[in-house]
C-alpha positions as CSV (number, residue, x, y, z in Angstrom):
1,A,16.2,-31.1,80.1
2,W,18.8,-28.7,81.3
3,V,22.3,-28.7,79.9
4,L,25.4,-27.1,81.3
5,R,27.2,-24.9,78.9
6,S,31.0,-24.8,78.5
7,P,33.1,-25.9,81.5
8,T,34.1,-22.4,82.5
9,D,30.4,-21.5,82.9
10,I,29.5,-24.5,85.1
11,S,28.5,-23.6,88.7
12,K,26.3,-25.1,91.3
13,G,22.6,-25.1,90.4
14,K,23.0,-23.1,87.2
15,A,22.2,-24.4,83.7
16,T,20.6,-23.3,80.5
17,A,17.6,-24.7,78.9
18,T,18.3,-26.9,75.9
19,G,17.5,-25.7,72.5
20,G,19.3,-24.6,69.3
21,S,23.0,-24.6,69.6
22,S,23.2,-25.2,73.3
23,I,23.2,-28.9,72.7
24,D,26.2,-28.5,70.5
25,T,28.2,-26.6,73.1
26,A,27.4,-28.9,76.0
27,T,30.3,-30.7,77.6
28,T,30.2,-34.4,76.7
29,V,31.0,-37.4,78.9
30,S,30.8,-40.1,76.3
31,S,33.4,-42.7,76.9
32,S,33.9,-43.0,73.1
33,S,35.1,-39.4,72.8
34,E,38.5,-38.8,71.3
35,G,41.4,-38.5,73.7
36,S,39.6,-40.3,76.5
37,S,41.6,-42.3,79.0
38,S,41.2,-44.5,82.0
39,P,40.9,-42.8,85.4
40,S,44.2,-41.6,86.8
41,G,45.3,-42.5,90.3
42,V,45.0,-39.9,93.0
43,S,48.4,-38.5,93.7
44,S,49.7,-38.5,97.2
45,F,49.7,-35.1,99.0
46,C,52.0,-33.6,101.4
47,S,53.1,-36.9,102.9
48,S,55.9,-35.3,104.8
49,L,53.5,-32.8,106.4
50,F,50.7,-35.1,107.5
51,E,50.5,-38.7,108.6
52,Y,47.1,-40.2,108.4
53,D,45.3,-43.5,107.9
54,S,43.1,-44.4,105.0
55,L,39.4,-43.3,105.2
56,S,38.2,-46.0,102.9
57,D,35.9,-47.2,105.7
58,S,34.5,-43.7,106.2
59,I,33.6,-42.8,102.6
60,P,31.5,-45.4,100.9
61,S,32.3,-46.8,97.4
62,P,29.1,-46.8,95.4
63,R,28.1,-49.8,93.3
64,G,29.3,-49.0,89.8
65,S,31.8,-46.5,91.0
66,P,34.7,-45.4,88.7
67,R,36.9,-48.0,90.4
68,S,34.8,-50.8,88.9
69,N,34.1,-51.9,85.4
70,S,30.4,-51.6,85.5
71,S,28.4,-50.5,82.5
72,S,27.1,-47.5,84.5
73,E,30.6,-46.1,84.5
74,R,31.2,-46.7,80.8
75,D,27.8,-45.4,79.7
76,P,26.6,-42.5,81.9
77,P,22.8,-42.2,82.1
78,T,23.0,-38.8,80.4
79,K,24.0,-40.6,77.2
80,G,27.0,-38.5,76.4
81,R,26.0,-35.2,77.9
82,I,26.4,-33.5,81.3
83,A,22.7,-32.7,81.6
84,F,20.2,-31.9,84.4
85,Q,16.6,-33.0,84.3
86,V,14.2,-30.5,85.6
87,R,13.8,-30.9,89.4
88,A,16.4,-33.6,89.5
89,E,17.4,-32.5,93.1
90,Y,13.9,-33.3,94.4
91,D,13.9,-36.6,92.6
92,L,17.2,-37.4,94.2
93,L,15.8,-36.6,97.6
94,F,12.9,-39.0,97.0
95,H,15.4,-41.6,95.9
96,V,17.5,-41.2,99.1
97,Q,14.3,-41.4,101.3
98,K,13.3,-44.6,99.5
99,V,16.7,-46.2,99.9
100,L,16.7,-45.4,103.7
101,G,13.2,-46.7,104.0
102,S,14.2,-50.0,102.4
103,S,17.2,-50.2,104.6
104,R,15.1,-49.7,107.8
105,H,12.7,-52.4,106.6
106,R,15.5,-54.9,106.0
107,S,17.0,-54.1,109.3
108,S,13.7,-54.6,111.1
109,E,13.2,-58.0,109.4
110,A,16.7,-59.1,110.4
111,L,16.1,-58.1,114.0
112,V,12.8,-60.0,114.1
113,A,14.4,-63.1,112.6
114,N,17.2,-62.9,115.1
115,N,14.8,-62.5,118.0
116,D,12.8,-65.5,116.9
117,H,15.9,-67.7,117.2
118,E,16.7,-66.4,120.7
119,D,16.1,-68.4,123.9
120,N,12.6,-67.9,125.1
121,S,13.9,-67.2,128.5
122,R,15.2,-63.8,127.4
123,T,13.1,-61.0,128.7
124,N,10.8,-58.9,126.5
125,S,12.7,-55.8,127.5
126,S,15.9,-57.2,126.1
127,S,14.3,-58.0,122.8
128,G,12.6,-54.6,122.8
129,N,15.9,-52.8,123.3
130,K,17.3,-54.5,120.2
131,A,14.3,-53.6,118.1
132,V,14.5,-49.9,118.8
133,V,18.2,-49.5,118.1
134,S,18.5,-47.0,115.2
135,P,21.5,-46.5,112.8
136,S,24.1,-44.0,113.9
137,D,24.6,-40.7,112.1
138,I,27.8,-42.1,110.6
139,T,26.0,-45.2,109.2
140,L,23.2,-43.1,107.8
141,S,25.6,-40.8,106.2
142,K,27.4,-43.7,104.4
143,R,24.0,-45.0,103.2
144,I,23.0,-41.5,101.9
145,L,26.3,-40.9,100.2
146,R,26.2,-44.3,98.5
147,S,22.6,-43.8,97.4
148,I,23.4,-40.4,95.9
149,D,26.4,-41.9,94.0
150,D,24.2,-44.8,92.7
151,Y,21.6,-42.3,91.5
152,C,24.2,-40.2,89.7
153,L,25.9,-43.2,88.1
154,Q,22.7,-45.1,87.1
155,K,20.1,-42.4,86.5
156,Q,21.1,-38.8,86.4
157,W,24.5,-37.0,86.3
158,M,24.7,-34.4,89.0
159,D,27.4,-32.0,90.3
160,H,28.2,-33.6,93.6
161,I,31.9,-34.3,94.4
162,G,31.5,-38.1,94.2
163,S,33.2,-40.8,96.1
164,E,36.7,-40.4,94.6
165,K,37.0,-36.8,95.5
166,A,35.2,-37.4,98.9
167,M,38.0,-39.8,99.8
168,A,40.7,-37.4,98.8
169,I,39.1,-34.5,100.8
170,G,38.5,-36.8,103.7
171,R,42.1,-37.8,103.8
172,F,43.2,-34.2,103.6
173,L,40.7,-33.1,106.3
174,K,41.8,-35.9,108.7
175,G,45.4,-35.0,108.3
176,G,44.6,-31.4,109.1
177,V,42.7,-32.4,112.2
178,Q,45.6,-34.6,113.4
179,K,48.0,-31.6,113.1
180,Y,45.4,-29.4,114.7
181,L,45.3,-31.7,117.7
182,K,49.0,-31.4,118.1
183,T,49.1,-27.6,118.1
184,N,46.1,-25.7,119.2
185,A,43.2,-28.0,120.0
186,R,43.0,-26.8,123.6
187,C,42.9,-23.4,125.2
188,S,45.3,-22.5,128.0
189,S,42.4,-23.2,130.4
190,G,42.1,-26.7,129.1
191,E,38.8,-26.0,127.4
192,V,38.3,-27.9,124.1
193,K,38.4,-25.6,121.1
194,K,36.1,-25.9,118.1
195,F,37.3,-26.9,114.6
196,I,35.5,-24.7,112.1
197,C,34.8,-25.8,108.6
198,V,33.3,-23.5,105.9
199,E,32.0,-24.7,102.6
200,L,31.0,-22.4,99.8
201,G,28.5,-24.1,97.5
202,T,26.2,-26.4,99.4
203,Y,24.2,-27.8,96.4
204,C,22.4,-30.8,97.9
205,G,24.6,-31.2,100.9
206,Y,26.8,-34.1,99.7
207,S,30.2,-32.6,100.4
208,A,29.1,-31.1,103.8
209,L,27.9,-34.6,104.7
210,V,31.4,-35.9,103.7
211,L,33.0,-33.4,106.1
212,A,30.6,-34.1,108.9
213,S,30.8,-37.9,108.7
214,T,34.6,-37.8,108.4
215,L,34.9,-35.7,111.6
216,R,32.3,-37.7,113.4
217,Q,34.1,-41.0,112.6
218,F,37.4,-39.5,113.7
219,L,35.8,-38.5,117.0
220,S,34.1,-41.8,117.5
221,T,37.5,-43.5,117.5
222,S,39.3,-40.9,119.6
223,L,38.8,-40.2,123.3
224,H,40.2,-37.4,125.4
225,P,43.3,-38.9,127.1
226,S,42.6,-37.3,130.5
227,S,39.1,-38.8,130.8
228,P,38.6,-41.9,128.6
229,S,35.9,-43.3,130.8
230,K,33.7,-40.2,130.3
231,K,34.3,-40.4,126.5
232,K,35.2,-36.7,126.4
233,P,35.9,-35.7,122.8
234,L,39.4,-34.5,121.8
235,F,37.8,-31.6,120.1
236,E,34.5,-30.2,118.8
237,F,33.7,-29.2,115.3
238,H,31.0,-27.3,113.3
239,I,30.4,-26.9,109.6
240,Y,28.9,-23.8,108.0
241,T,27.8,-24.2,104.3
242,T,26.6,-21.4,102.1
243,E,24.2,-21.6,99.1
244,V,22.6,-19.0,96.9
245,S,19.5,-21.1,96.1
246,A,16.8,-21.4,98.7
247,E,15.4,-24.5,97.0
248,L,18.7,-26.3,97.0
249,L,19.3,-25.4,100.6
250,D,15.9,-26.9,101.5
251,V,17.0,-30.2,99.8
252,A,20.3,-30.1,101.7
253,R,18.6,-29.5,105.0
254,S,16.4,-32.6,104.4
255,V,19.6,-34.6,103.6
256,F,21.2,-33.4,106.9
257,R,18.1,-34.4,108.9
258,L,18.0,-37.8,107.3
259,A,21.6,-38.3,108.3
260,K,21.0,-37.0,111.8
261,M,23.8,-34.5,111.2
262,E,21.8,-31.2,111.5
263,E,23.4,-30.4,114.9
264,Y,26.8,-30.3,113.3
265,I,25.9,-28.4,110.1
266,T,24.6,-24.9,109.7
267,P,23.2,-24.0,106.2
268,I,23.5,-20.4,105.3
269,L,21.4,-18.8,102.5
270,I,23.1,-15.9,100.8
271,D,21.1,-13.5,98.8
272,V,23.6,-12.5,96.1
273,D,21.4,-9.6,94.9
274,N,21.1,-8.0,98.3
275,D,23.9,-9.4,100.5
276,L,27.2,-9.8,98.8
277,D,29.5,-7.2,97.2
278,H,31.2,-8.8,94.2
279,H,33.0,-6.2,92.2
280,D,32.4,-7.9,88.9
281,D,28.7,-7.4,89.0
282,E,28.1,-4.5,91.4
283,A,30.0,-1.8,89.6
284,I,27.8,1.2,88.7
285,E,29.1,3.3,85.8
286,T,28.6,7.1,86.1
287,N,29.4,9.9,83.6
288,N,30.6,13.1,85.3
289,N,31.9,15.9,83.0
290,D,33.0,13.4,80.4
291,S,35.0,11.4,82.9
292,F,33.9,7.9,83.9
293,S,34.0,6.6,87.4
294,F,32.8,3.5,89.2
295,S,31.0,3.2,92.6
296,F,29.9,0.2,94.5
297,S,26.9,-0.5,96.7
298,N,27.0,-0.8,100.4
299,K,26.7,-4.6,100.2
300,K,28.9,-6.6,102.5
301,K,31.8,-8.9,101.6
302,L,31.5,-12.6,102.3
303,S,33.9,-12.3,105.3
304,Q,31.7,-9.6,106.9
305,L,28.6,-11.7,106.5
306,L,30.3,-14.7,108.1
307,Q,31.7,-12.6,111.0
308,E,28.7,-10.3,111.7
309,Q,25.8,-12.7,111.1
310,H,27.3,-16.1,112.2
311,G,30.2,-15.2,114.5
312,I,32.8,-17.0,112.3
313,Y,36.2,-15.3,112.8
314,N,38.6,-18.2,112.1
315,I,38.4,-20.9,109.5
316,D,40.3,-24.2,110.0
317,F,39.1,-25.9,106.8
318,L,37.6,-24.2,103.7
319,L,36.0,-26.0,100.8
320,L,35.5,-24.0,97.6
321,D,32.9,-25.5,95.3
322,H,30.7,-22.5,94.4
323,A,30.7,-20.2,91.4
324,K,34.1,-20.8,89.9
325,H,34.9,-17.2,89.0
326,L,34.5,-16.2,92.6
327,Y,37.1,-18.7,94.0
328,L,40.0,-16.2,94.1
329,E,38.0,-13.2,95.0
330,D,36.4,-14.9,98.0
331,L,39.6,-16.5,99.1
332,Q,41.5,-13.2,99.1
333,D,38.6,-11.6,101.0
334,L,38.9,-14.3,103.7
335,E,42.7,-13.9,103.7
336,D,42.4,-10.1,104.1
337,A,40.0,-10.6,107.0
338,K,42.5,-12.8,108.7
339,M,40.0,-15.7,108.8
340,L,42.5,-17.9,107.1
341,R,45.8,-18.1,109.0
342,A,48.7,-20.4,109.7
343,G,47.3,-24.0,109.9
344,S,44.2,-23.3,107.8
345,L,43.4,-25.8,105.1
346,V,41.7,-25.1,101.7
347,S,40.3,-27.5,99.2
348,A,39.3,-26.0,95.8
349,D,37.3,-28.4,93.6
350,N,37.2,-28.4,89.7
351,V,40.4,-26.4,89.2
352,V,41.4,-28.5,86.3
353,F,38.0,-29.1,84.6
354,N,37.1,-25.4,84.8
355,G,40.7,-24.2,84.0
356,L,41.1,-22.1,87.2
357,D,44.7,-21.1,86.3
358,V,44.5,-17.7,88.0
359,Y,43.5,-19.3,91.3
360,R,46.3,-21.9,91.1
361,E,48.8,-19.1,90.1
362,H,47.8,-17.3,93.3
363,M,48.6,-20.4,95.4
364,H,51.9,-20.9,93.5
365,E,53.0,-17.3,94.3
366,L,52.2,-17.8,98.0
367,E,54.1,-21.1,97.9
368,L,57.2,-19.4,96.5
369,R,57.0,-16.9,99.4
370,G,56.8,-19.8,101.9
371,V,53.2,-18.9,102.9
372,V,51.5,-22.2,101.8
373,D,52.2,-25.7,100.8
374,S,49.9,-26.4,97.9
375,R,49.5,-29.5,95.7
376,L,47.1,-30.6,92.9
377,E,45.4,-34.0,93.4
378,E,44.4,-35.0,89.9
379,M,41.4,-37.3,89.3
380,N,38.4,-37.5,87.0
381,L,35.3,-35.3,87.0
382,E,32.7,-36.8,89.3
383,Y,30.7,-39.7,87.8
384,S,32.8,-39.7,84.6
385,N,35.8,-41.7,83.4
386,N,37.1,-39.5,80.6
387,L,37.0,-35.9,81.8
388,K,40.1,-34.8,83.8
389,D,39.7,-32.7,86.9
390,G,41.5,-32.0,90.2
391,I,41.4,-30.5,93.6
392,E,43.9,-27.9,94.8
393,M,44.8,-28.9,98.4
394,T,46.5,-26.1,100.3
395,V,47.9,-25.7,103.8
396,Y,48.8,-22.3,105.1
397,L,52.2,-22.4,106.8
398,K,52.1,-18.7,107.7
399,D,49.4,-16.1,108.1
400,P,48.7,-14.8,104.5
401,P,49.9,-11.3,103.8
402,R,47.2,-8.7,103.4
403,R,46.9,-7.0,100.0
């Protein structure tokens, strides 16, 4: 088994092998722990800024979710520990494939039964058309998200955002899109602009799939007012998601293909050893005439990689869910590169559970200067009912000042 250490060390895809005292320092999720409490409600965010409808139909609620009283909620499958089994991500992928296969089998049986009751006068082509109808990408995404939630509640705790956070992020994203459409969705020439989402921390692709399915459902219910008959979309979107593990990115790519969402999502593999320049681990100490100095390698910043290798110059929605100690550094890098600007939205996960006070203080300082409107949405850690967590939801009201 693999057990995550203290909350401040938790990051996507990283864990330490169990043994010795590591078990004693692991974070617990036992419902019998002292100080546990029932799940808190999700606070409303920025109601005066955005008007939006509920996305309860967009994000599926898993069986045994924290809103129910099922035993899977009260007694997590990890038996009191946030622990990863070796190769759990591949087992999860197999589970998702199995669930989708069962769903297709049931759908085929239902279609056959329905066709058997039809009038014999119907043509074979009509019956054939019904038989080949496949689920939409939105439907497949819902099934996949629900199957992942079921897996994490019933078999193995994993570090996806979960359904409660998915609904909160979905609401926030939809509100941002509605404001985007009112301000700058079209160029002066009438060309439809593209809404760009960037996620840091792909893991198995759950949260990227939440973003894609939310935007796809929004588009499916919205038509361009100038040509409703042609079903021209109000806007276009694309999601870029970064990950430092090639193995995890392979799992995520499979998830995107299963959901038929690969055309909307671009996975980006970042080699932290050769690509990124993070000051905390790239400093080289030299001793020159008894005086110490520090130099840095020629590695590029995150903003440079996104701009030069992927042509991303503006970010409309940013989701931070990667290495927690890099939240503020990467955010400020994107601010300095002017990739975040007035109208940009940022969701930062795990700011309560991981105690990211420095990040929240940065947002508070910007709020005092009138640059952002930022609120904390408090909720429980994914797939638990007694560990408090929250997402910092931020809207840039002005272009952020450069440092």
